[in-house]
C-alpha positions in Angstrom: 100.8 81.4 117.5 99.7 79.5 114.4 101.3 76.2 113.6 102.3 75.9 110.0 101.0 72.4 109.2 97.5 73.3 110.5 97.3 76.6 108.7 95.0 76.9 105.7 96.8 78.3 102.7 94.6 81.4 102.6 95.0 82.4 106.2 96.9 85.5 107.4 99.1 85.4 110.4 101.9 87.4 112.1 103.8 84.3 113.3 104.1 80.9 111.7 106.1 78.0 113.3 106.6 74.8 111.5 108.7 71.7 110.9 107.8 70.3 107.5 110.9 70.0 105.3 108.7 69.9 102.2 107.5 73.5 102.8 108.9 76.9 103.7 107.6 79.5 106.1 107.4 83.0 104.5 106.6 86.5 105.6 105.8 89.6 103.4 106.5 93.2 104.4 106.6 96.7 103.0 108.4 98.6 105.8 107.6 96.2 108.7 110.4 93.9 109.9 110.4 90.4 108.3 111.8 88.0 110.9 112.9 84.4 110.2 114.1 82.1 112.9 115.7 78.6 112.8 116.4 76.3 115.7 119.9 75.0 115.0 119.2 71.8 117.0 115.7 70.7 116.1 115.6 72.3 112.6 112.2 73.8 113.2 111.6 77.4 111.9 109.4 80.4 112.4 108.6 83.4 110.3 107.1 86.6 111.8 105.9 90.0 110.7 106.6 92.9 113.1 105.5 96.5 112.4 105.2 98.9 115.3 101.9 97.2 116.4 103.6 93.8 116.3 106.6 95.2 118.3 104.1 96.6 120.8 102.6 93.1 121.2 106.2 91.7 121.5 106.0 89.6 118.3 109.8 89.0 118.2 109.8 87.4 121.7 106.5 85.6 121.1 107.8 84.0 118.0 110.9 82.7 119.9 108.6 81.4 122.7 106.2 79.8 120.2 109.0 78.0 118.3 110.4 76.7 121.6 107.0 75.6 122.9 106.0 73.8 119.7 109.2 71.9 119.2 110.9 71.8 122.6 113.6 74.2 121.5 115.7 76.6 123.4 116.3 80.3 122.6 120.0 79.8 123.0 120.0 77.4 120.0 118.1 79.8 117.7 119.5 81.9 114.8 117.4 85.0 113.8 117.6 87.0 110.6 115.8 90.4 110.5 115.4 91.6 106.9 115.3 95.2 105.6 112.6 97.4 107.1 112.0 101.1 107.7 114.7 102.6 109.9 114.9 105.5 112.4 116.3 107.6 109.6 112.9 107.8 108.0 110.1 106.5 110.3 108.4 109.4 112.0 105.6 108.5 114.4 103.1 110.4 116.4 102.2 110.5 120.1 99.7 107.7 119.8 102.5 105.2 119.0 104.7 106.3 121.9 101.8 106.4 124.3 100.9 102.8 123.3 104.4 101.6 124.1 104.3 103.4 127.4 101.0 101.8 128.3 102.2 98.4 127.3 104.7 98.3 130.1 108.0 98.9 128.3 110.6 100.6 130.5 111.4 104.3 130.4 114.9 103.4 129.1 113.5 101.4 126.2 111.1 104.2 125.3 114.1 106.7 125.3 116.1 104.3 123.1 113.3 103.6 120.6 111.7 107.0 120.3 114.3 109.6 119.1 114.0 113.3 118.7 116.3 113.2 115.6 116.8 110.7 112.8 119.7 108.2 112.9 121.3 109.2 109.6 124.3 107.6 108.0 125.7 107.2 104.5 124.2 103.7 104.3 120.6 104.9 105.0 120.0 108.5 103.9 116.6 110.0 104.6 114.1 109.8 101.8 112.2 112.9 103.2 112.5 116.1 101.2 111.0 118.3 103.9 114.0 118.1 106.2 114.9 115.5 108.8 113.8 117.2 112.0 110.6 115.7 113.5 107.5 117.8 113.8 106.5 118.9 117.3 105.2 116.1 119.4 106.6 113.4 117.0 109.6 111.0 117.1 111.7 108.8 114.9 111.0 105.2 115.8 113.9 102.8 116.0 112.1 99.5 115.3 115.5 97.7 114.7 116.5 98.4 118.3 113.0 97.3 119.5 113.2 94.0 117.6 116.7 93.2 118.7 116.2 94.0 122.3 113.0 91.9 122.4 114.9 89.0 120.9 117.7 89.3 123.5 115.2 89.5 126.3 113.6 86.3 125.0 117.0 84.5 125.4 118.5 84.6 121.9 122.3 85.3 122.1 123.2 88.7 120.6 125.7 87.1 118.3 123.0 84.9 116.8 120.8 87.8 115.7 121.5 89.1 112.2 120.1 92.5 111.3 120.1 93.6 107.7 120.4 97.2 108.8 118.9 98.5 105.5 116.0 100.9 105.5 113.3 100.2 102.9 112.4 103.8 102.6 116.0 105.0 102.0 116.6 102.7 99.0 114.0 103.3 96.3 116.2 101.4 93.8 116.1 98.2 95.9 113.1 98.1 98.1 109.4 98.9 98.2 108.2 101.1 101.1 104.6 101.7 102.1 105.6 104.9 103.9 107.5 106.2 100.8 105.3 104.9 98.0 101.8 104.5 99.6 99.3 101.8 98.7 100.9 100.8 95.3 104.0 99.7 97.2 105.1 96.1 96.5 106.3 93.7 99.2 109.6 92.0 100.1 109.5 88.4 101.2 111.6 86.5 103.8 111.5 82.7 103.8 113.0 79.9 105.7 112.7 76.1 105.2 113.0 73.6 108.1 115.8 71.2 108.2 115.6 67.5 109.1 114.2 66.8 112.6 117.0 65.7 114.9 116.4 63.4 117.9 
């Protein structure tokens, strides 16, 4: 956890928590999930970046815990928005990713829900891949949206206070940048949240 007020402007971080109404907490991403959290009681906020490595380290839950610890907040009072990120329609991963989640202690049921043998295609998020949508042998489509949401729920955030954009960055070249689709020249999207006044 890095507390926003003590963070030098040039520092990189996966989680920032803060309560300074003159500033905003922001996160940049190019396929990873940008997560912003506000405590509806204290007005404190957090911003987090969660790619598969961040999900492996339970960044969504750690961000909730860090915000609560820093400003005496409760997960039940937090509102979470998860911005556009690459979806299971497009995100094929190899055995190293799945094995890392297995070794990190996630349940077999979670592994089955998050690592799919087929893409989750719908009209809202078509696959950007031109070589078909079946995964190659020994590979899976990773559902990071499910991983983020489940980790937030396990951390105590009520499900009806979690807002998922549900838009895949790789699917929508006309709207979003995507590192997986575009490579190193890809731009970034930004999620930002500003603290409200501190309440007693």
